N, C-alpha and C positions, 0 to 999 in steps of 0.2 A: 816458693817451696822451702820447707824447712827439713833439716836432716838430723840424724843422730849418728855420729861416728864413734864406734866402739873400738878401743885400742888396748891390746894387751901390752904390758911393759916390754921393753927390749931386754935382750939376754943380759942377765946379771952374773956377778961373780958368786962363787960359793961363800957361805957364811964362814968367817974366820973362826978358828977354835976359840970357844968361849964367847964368840960374837953373836950378835942378834940378827935374825932373819930381817927385821925391820930396817936395819942399816946396811943391807947389801947394795953395793954400787953396780953400775953397769960395767960389763966386761968390754974389752976391745971390740968384739963382734957387736955387742949392744950399742957401743958408740957409733960404729959404722951404720947400723940399722937405724939409729935415731937421725943420723945425717941424711939418710935416704928418705925417711919420713918427712924431714924438714924440707927437702927439695920439693917433695910432692905437695906439702902444705903451702909452699910459696908459689906453686905453679897454678895459675887460674884455669888450666885445662886438665888438672889432675885433682888431688884432694882439695886444693885451694878453692875450687868452685863450690864446695859444700859449706863454706863459711860465710859470714863470721859466726863463731861459736861462743857459747858460754861453756866453760870447761869444769868438770868435776874430776879431781885427781886424788887417788889414794895417797895418804900421808907417808907411806913407806919411801925409803930413799930411792929405790930403783924406779918407782913410778914418778916421783917428783923429778928425777934426773931425765927420765924419758920425756916428760913434759917440757922441762927446761931446754933440752937440747933439740927437740923436734918442733915444739910449738910456741914457746915463749917468744914474745916480741915479733910475732908475725901477724899479718892481717887476718890469719885464720882464727885467731882467739882474741876476743875483746875483754873477756873477764874470766878469772879463774878462781875456783874454790877448791881448797884442799880438805880432805876428810879422812880421819882415822877410822870412821865407821865403815868404810868399804875396804879396809886392809884385812886380808884373810888370815893373817898370822895370829890375830888375837882371838878370833871366833870365826865360825862358819858364816860367810856372807852369801846370802842368796841373791838371785837376780831380782827379786822383789825389793830387797834392801836397797840395791843400787837404783832401782826405779823410783823408789820413795825419795831418795836423796836427789835424784835428777829432777823430779817433779818440784822439789822445794826450791831449786835454783832456776827452774825453766822460765825464761822471760817471755815465752810464748810467741814472740815476734822474730826470733832468730834461732839458729841451729844450736845443737848441743854436741859436746864431746865428753867422753868418759875414758880416762886412763886408769886401768885397774888390773886385776889379777885373775888368773885361772884358778878354779873352774868358774868363777862368777861371770867373767866375760862371755865364756861359752854358754852358760845357762841363760844369760841375758839375750844373747843372739838367737838361741833356739827358741826362747819364749816369745820374742818379739817378731822375728822374721817369718814372712809368709812361707818362704822356702829356704831351708838351711842348705848351704852348699854341701855336696856330697863329701868333698875333701875335708871339711870341718868334722863331719860325722865320722869319717873314716880315721883321720889323723889327729884330730883335736885342733884346738885354737893355736895358731902359730904365734911364736914370740914376735912381737912388734906388728902383728897383723892388725890392719885397720879395715873395718867393715862399715859401710854406710847404709843406713836405712832412711827411706823417705817418710817424713812425718806429716801429719795433717796440718794445714795452715791454721793459725789462730786457735789452736786447741792445745791444752797442756798435754805433755806426754803422759801416757798411762798404759795400763794393760790393753793390749790390742795387737793387731798384726799389721805389719809394715813391710813395704817392698824393699828387698835388698837391691840397691842400685849400683853399687861399686864396691871394690876391695883393692887394697894396696897391701902387699906382703913383701917387705925387704928380704934380701937374701940373708 
């Protein structure tokens, strides 16, 4: 079985005066969230059971840092691609934009991971999940939230509906 794990970046600091949204780093809370994600990624009975993955990560500092602290150098990820095309600060990024980028890196024989921004991750989950969790529809996509969809074996990811099989949301 293959999976798509959709992760919203961990909590970031506010942009500094005159600073760029693109360069925002993780806050102390975000660092704790990424540590919790990492422990789940390393646990073969938690998020780790959905790997190994090929990752697509937004080029913004907070998504790169979330990836680095939570997933880099773990058995959960075997390959990583960074993309400024899925950074929402420069333009509106749709769920379809992320799906196109995922399809372009999809090895078809292993799982996928995307670390990106809201509202794109919310739109992606709503677009692809057979059933969206009520908490997501009510409260939005939580920071550092990881939602896992079961993909078809030996078929490239694309528009379709997939079963939501697990979620991990750090404190």
